[in-house]
C-alpha positions in Angstrom: 123.8 140.8 66.9 127.1 140.1 65.2 127.8 137.0 66.8 124.2 135.7 66.4 124.4 136.5 62.7 127.9 134.8 62.6 126.1 131.8 64.3 123.2 131.5 62.0 125.5 131.6 59.1 127.5 129.0 60.1 124.2 127.1 61.1 122.9 127.5 57.3 126.1 126.9 55.7 126.4 123.1 57.6 122.7 122.5 56.8 123.6 123.2 53.4 126.8 121.4 53.2 124.5 118.3 55.2 121.8 118.0 52.5 124.3 118.3 49.6 126.6 115.3 51.0 123.2 113.4 51.6 122.3 114.3 47.9 125.5 113.0 46.8 125.3 109.8 48.7 121.5 109.4 47.7 122.5 110.0 43.9 125.6 108.0 43.7 124.9 105.0 45.8 125.3 102.5 42.9 128.6 103.9 41.8 129.9 103.8 45.5 128.1 100.0 46.2 129.5 98.4 43.2 133.2 98.0 41.8 133.0 95.9 38.8 136.0 95.5 36.6 136.1 95.2 32.6 137.2 91.5 32.8 136.1 89.5 30.0 133.5 87.2 30.8 134.0 84.7 27.9 137.8 85.0 28.2 138.6 84.0 31.6 142.0 81.7 32.2 140.7 81.0 35.6 137.6 79.1 34.5 139.1 77.5 30.9 137.6 74.3 32.2 134.2 75.3 33.3 131.3 76.1 30.4 130.8 80.1 30.2 127.0 79.7 30.3 124.1 82.1 29.8 120.3 81.4 30.8 117.8 84.1 30.8 120.6 86.8 30.4 122.5 85.8 33.2 125.9 84.4 32.7 127.7 82.0 34.8 130.7 79.4 34.9 129.3 75.8 35.0 131.3 72.7 35.7 128.7 69.5 35.8 129.8 66.6 37.7 127.7 63.2 38.4 127.1 64.0 41.8 123.6 65.1 42.4 124.8 68.1 44.5 125.5 71.3 43.4 127.0 74.4 45.0 126.2 77.9 43.7 128.5 80.6 44.3 127.8 84.5 44.4 130.4 86.8 44.8 131.0 90.1 46.4 130.7 93.6 45.2 134.0 94.1 43.6 135.9 92.6 40.6 134.2 89.8 38.7 133.1 86.1 39.3 136.4 85.2 37.1 138.3 86.7 39.9 137.0 84.2 42.1 138.5 81.2 40.3 141.1 80.8 43.4 138.1 79.5 45.7 138.0 76.4 42.8 140.5 74.3 44.6 138.8 74.5 47.5 135.2 74.0 46.4 136.3 71.1 43.9 137.2 68.8 46.8 133.8 67.9 46.7 132.2 66.1 44.0 129.4 68.5 43.5 128.5 70.6 40.4 129.6 74.1 40.6 128.1 77.4 39.4 130.1 80.6 39.8 127.6 83.4 39.2 128.3 86.7 37.3 125.9 89.6 37.8 124.5 92.0 35.4 126.8 94.9 34.8 130.0 93.2 35.6 132.5 91.5 33.4 132.5 94.3 30.8 128.6 94.2 30.3 128.4 97.3 28.6 124.7 97.3 28.7 124.1 97.2 32.1 124.8 99.1 35.3 124.9 96.9 38.4 121.9 97.2 40.7 120.0 95.2 43.4 116.9 94.9 41.0 119.5 93.4 38.1 121.3 91.0 40.9 118.1 89.7 42.0 117.0 89.1 38.8 119.9 87.2 38.1 119.4 85.0 41.4 115.6 84.3 40.0 117.3 83.1 36.6 119.9 80.9 38.5 116.6 79.4 40.3 115.3 78.9 37.3 118.1 77.2 35.8 118.4 74.9 38.8 114.5 73.8 38.1 115.6 72.6 34.8 117.9 70.0 36.4 117.6 67.0 38.7 119.8 67.9 41.5 118.5 66.8 45.0 121.0 68.9 47.1 121.1 72.4 46.5 124.3 74.2 48.3 124.0 78.1 48.0 127.2 80.3 48.9 127.3 84.2 49.6 129.9 86.2 50.7 129.7 89.7 51.4 127.3 91.6 49.2 127.0 88.1 47.9 125.3 87.0 51.1 122.3 89.1 49.8 121.9 87.1 46.8 122.3 84.0 48.2 119.5 85.0 50.8 117.1 85.9 48.4 117.9 82.8 46.6 117.0 80.7 49.8 113.8 82.9 49.9 112.8 81.5 46.6 112.9 77.8 47.9 114.5 74.6 47.4 117.7 75.5 48.8 118.9 72.8 51.3 122.0 74.4 52.6 123.0 77.8 52.8 126.6 79.4 53.6 127.1 83.0 54.1 130.3 84.2 54.5 131.0 87.9 56.1 127.6 88.5 55.7 125.2 91.3 57.0 121.9 91.3 58.8 120.7 94.2 56.7 122.8 96.5 54.5 121.4 99.8 55.7 122.6 98.6 59.2 126.2 98.5 57.9 125.9 101.7 56.0 124.7 103.6 59.0 128.1 102.7 60.9 130.0 104.5 58.1 127.5 107.5 57.7 126.5 107.9 61.0 124.8 111.7 60.4 122.2 110.3 57.7 119.3 108.2 57.9 120.8 105.3 55.9 117.3 103.1 56.1 115.9 106.2 53.9 118.9 107.0 51.8 119.7 103.7 50.9 117.5 102.5 48.0 119.8 99.3 46.9 118.4 97.6 50.3 119.4 93.9 50.8 117.5 92.6 53.7 119.0 89.0 54.8 116.8 89.0 58.0 113.7 89.4 55.9 114.6 87.1 52.7 115.8 84.0 55.5 112.4 84.7 57.9 111.1 81.6 56.2 114.1 79.7 55.5 114.1 76.3 57.7 117.1 74.7 55.7 120.8 74.3 57.1 122.8 77.7 57.7 126.2 77.9 58.2 127.5 81.7 59.0 131.2 82.3 58.7 133.0 85.4 59.8 136.1 87.0 60.6 136.6 88.4 64.1 138.9 91.2 62.4 136.4 92.3 60.0 136.2 96.2 59.8 134.1 96.5 56.4 131.2 94.7 58.0 131.8 94.0 61.6 130.9 90.4 62.7 128.2 92.0 65.2 125.9 92.1 61.9 126.4 88.3 61.1 125.9 87.6 64.8 122.6 89.6 64.6 121.4 87.6 61.2 122.5 84.4 62.9 120.5 85.3 66.0 117.3 86.1 64.1 117.5 83.5 61.6 114.3 81.0 62.5 116.2 77.8 61.4 117.1 75.4 64.1 119.7 73.7 61.6 121.9 76.8 61.8 125.9 77.2 63.0 128.0 80.2 63.5 131.6 79.8 63.0 134.2 82.7 63.7 137.6 82.5 62.3 140.2 84.1 64.5 143.0 86.8 63.1 140.4 87.1 59.6 139.3 90.2 58.2 136.7 90.9 55.6 139.0 90.5 52.2 141.4 87.8 53.3 139.3 85.3 54.9 140.2 82.8 52.0 143.8 83.0 53.6 142.7 81.3 56.6 143.4 77.6 56.4 140.9 77.1 59.1 138.1 79.0 57.2 138.8 76.4 54.1 139.1 73.4 56.2 135.6 74.3 57.9 134.1 74.8 54.3 135.1 71.7 52.8 134.2 69.7 55.9 130.5 71.1 56.2 130.3 70.7 52.1 131.2 67.1 52.4 129.0 66.6 55.1 126.1 68.0 53.5 126.9 66.5 50.2 127.2 63.0 51.6 124.3 63.1 53.8 122.2 64.6 51.2 120.9 67.2 53.6 
């Protein structure tokens, strides 16, 4: 009887612990998912030659060129848009105009905390801003969680070319590999479903991933690629690259520039 009593107590304790940590995951998922820094949006040395712009409450760095092509850049979940200024030298090799989007709750935005709903609202504002211009060729770039923002942007229409770097199929599928014992499809309220957002996309699609990515394993981007209905798609695997160091790869940068220049020159 004593053994049964001990087993029962242990079982109850395990159940309590399981539900306690599940509750912690549920209530703290935003702080576990988004890692903004306190970088000032307006005082960003990396984008001093860009216009710090606000449209509908969404902030972005803008460089306007004479080309009828524009590239929209959605960054990952950590830091700020300012932190991505190191990508300029690569993206500026085309003659396209450039937008680097900052998310609500990032870059010392004291009035907001990052969330899926606010990020999607930012995407809507960027889409609406571009509608006020006369660009004929819209290239949208999204990396990591920014692939969710980029895929959602594509779902709004008028995107000719979509570049997704280290993306996922659905965020809850990635989370399931980190929290195996929890039903992440239920617990995760910050849902990013790239498969659904691209279900009607028929433009050009390039997916790039590193074969050493342990944060978002490339099997998830391969799944997204397989499910994307567009026939104009390409999957490019960068050997030796992980999640956060893919921009260090000259192979990656070369592929990116070639793709952007090709699509810009062809107007596709």
